[in-house]
N, C-alpha and C positions, 0 to 999 in steps of 0.2 A: 504493500500500500504506500502511495506517495503522500507524505505529510504536508507538502507545500510550504514548509517553513524555512527552506534554505535561503540564506542571505543572497540578495541579488545586487550586482554592481551598480544598477540604476535605481536603487531603492525598491519600491513595491511595483514599479511600472514593468509590465511584461516586456521582454526584449525579443525583437524579431530576429530571424535567422540572418537577415542582411546586416543588422547592427552587431550581432554577436561575432560574425566572421569578418576579418579584415580583408581588404582587396588583395588578391594574390596575382603575381605574375609568374607563370609557369617557367621552370628552368628545365631545359631539354637535354637529353644525352648528346654526346657521349662523355662529356667531361665532368659530370655532376656526381660521380661516385668517389667517395673519399674514405680514408682510413679513420678508425676511432682509436683514441688512446684513453685508457682508464687512469684517472688521476686519484691516487690515494691521498689521505690526509697529509698535509705538509705545511711548512712555515716559510714565508718570505720575511727577511729580517733587515732592519736598518743597522748601519755600522755602530751607531751609539748603543742600541739595545744589545747587539752582539757582544760588545765590550762589557756591558753590565753583567751579562750572563756567563761569558767565557774569560773575561779579564781584559785589562787595558792593552790596546794595541793588537788585539787578536784578529786574525784574518781566517776566512773560511778555507778549508782544504777540500779538494775535489775527491769525491768517491767514484763518480762516473758521470760521463756526459749524458745529457738528455737529447731527445730527437731535435728539439728546437736549437739552432746554432747559438752558442754562447751561454746556454743554460746548463746547469749541472746540479746533480744531487751531491750535497756536501757530506763529509764524514760526520759532521756534528749533528747531534739530535738534542731535543729538549723534552721535558716533561710538561704536559698541559694539565692544569689543575682547575676543575670547575667546582661549583657548589655541591655536586652530588657524586663526583667521580674523578678519576685520574687516568690519563693515557700517557704511558711512557714511550720513549724512543721515537718521537715524532721528528721526522727528518727535516732539516733546513735545506732549501733550494737556493742556489746562488745564480748570479752574483747578488750582492747586497742591494737593497732598495731604499727609497727615501723613507718609507713607513713600514712598520712591521704588520704583517697580515697573516692570520691563521685560517687556513682553509680546511674544513672538515666536512663530513657527511651529516645528514640528518640523524642517522643512527648514532654517530659519535656525539652529536649534540644532546641526544637523549641520555646517553651514558654520563656525560659531563654535567647535565642539568642546565644546559644553555640552549636558547632558542635563537640561533643566528638567522638572519634574513638571507634570501637569495640576492646576491649583488654581483655586478660586474667587478672585475678585479680593480682595486684601487679606490672604489667607492665605499669608504669606511665610516662616513659620518653617521652617527646614531646607531652603530652596531654594538653588540655586547663585547665586553672584555673578558679576560681570563688571567690566570697567573701562569707565568712561564718560569720554569726552574732549570738552571744550568749548573755546571760544575763549580762556577765561581760565585753565583748569586741567584736571586730570584727577581722577577719583574712583575709588577701589577699592571698589566696592560689594560688601559682604560677602555679602548675600543679596538676593533680589528678582526673579530671572529665572524666569518661569513660562510655561507654555502655558495660556492662559486657558480655563477650563472653558466649554463651550457654555452660553449663558444667554439668557433672555428678559427684556427690560425690559417691564414691564406697568403700565398705569395702573389705579387701583383699580376703575373702572367695568368695564373688560374682565375684570379678575380676578374680580369678583363674578359676572358673567354666566357665567363658566366654572367657578365654584365653586373658585377657586384662591386661595392666599394666599402671602405672601412666604415663601420658603424651601421651597416645594413643588418636587417634581421631576416632570417629564412626559416622555412620549415624543412625538417629532415626526416625521412622515412627509414625506419628499421624494418626490413622485410625478412622475417625469420620465424623462429619458434613462437614468438609473441609479438605480432605486428604492433608497431607503436610509432606515433609521429611526435617528434620534438618540435615545439612551437617557439617562436621568438628567439631563435638561436643567433647569437651575436657574431657578426663577421669582423675579424680583426686582420687588417692587411698591413704587411710590412715586407720590405725587400729581403729580409733575412729569414722570414718564416718558411717552414715546410708546411704544406697544406695538410691539416688533420683536425679532426674534431675532438674536443676534450670533454669527457663526462666524469662524474664522480662514481664511487663504488655503488651507491644506492641506485643511481640512474642505470648503471650497467646491469645490475641485478634485475631491475624492473623490466628492462628491455631484453634480457637474456642475451647479452652480447659479451664478447671477450675482447681483450686487447688485441688490436690489429684487424678486427673485423671491418667490413665495408658497409657504409650506409649511403643513402642517396639524398642529395639536396633536390627537393621537388619544386619549391616555389620561393620567390622573394616576396616578402610582405611589403607592399607598396604604400600602404596607408596605415 
């Protein structure tokens, strides 16, 4: 039985199909199939915060390179402490950034007792904080915990072929065991990027996809 009490984005006014669905511009093959990379929990850190946690003058040491040029997983890890739980061994990704940002999954947030919002990377205003613990000290991070919005790194050549630009939003189809469409996926274009879509572990589990699987960009959200 439908109770009819679900909150509506337009108040109590019924929403038509035309209002609910944005205008789409279809993206056609053959260049719209891309790889997926599954991003586990990790931390981007500022140099100042790194030194608070690892000691004055400390610099990150590389554990392994990531697919995106210039990005790497560091040997250094931190403990993340929330109101209701602790997660140890959360890896730092380099190089250092202007602001510290903790990217977790919704499941992680439940374990920690934190309810982070879905945000594009770097949009940290109004997000919850946490406590980070390193070998040299602890940091009470006032804000910076997010669920990273689903996004696609794309090089300019691929973006041009698909008539996409930095900041565009697209729909992506997962055609597999559990068909699913990711909506409002952010396109990030840079000459140094390798084209690939990043999802977190919860999203990958929901869509029944594995690291390295292919998905299809089916449409550009034009409005």
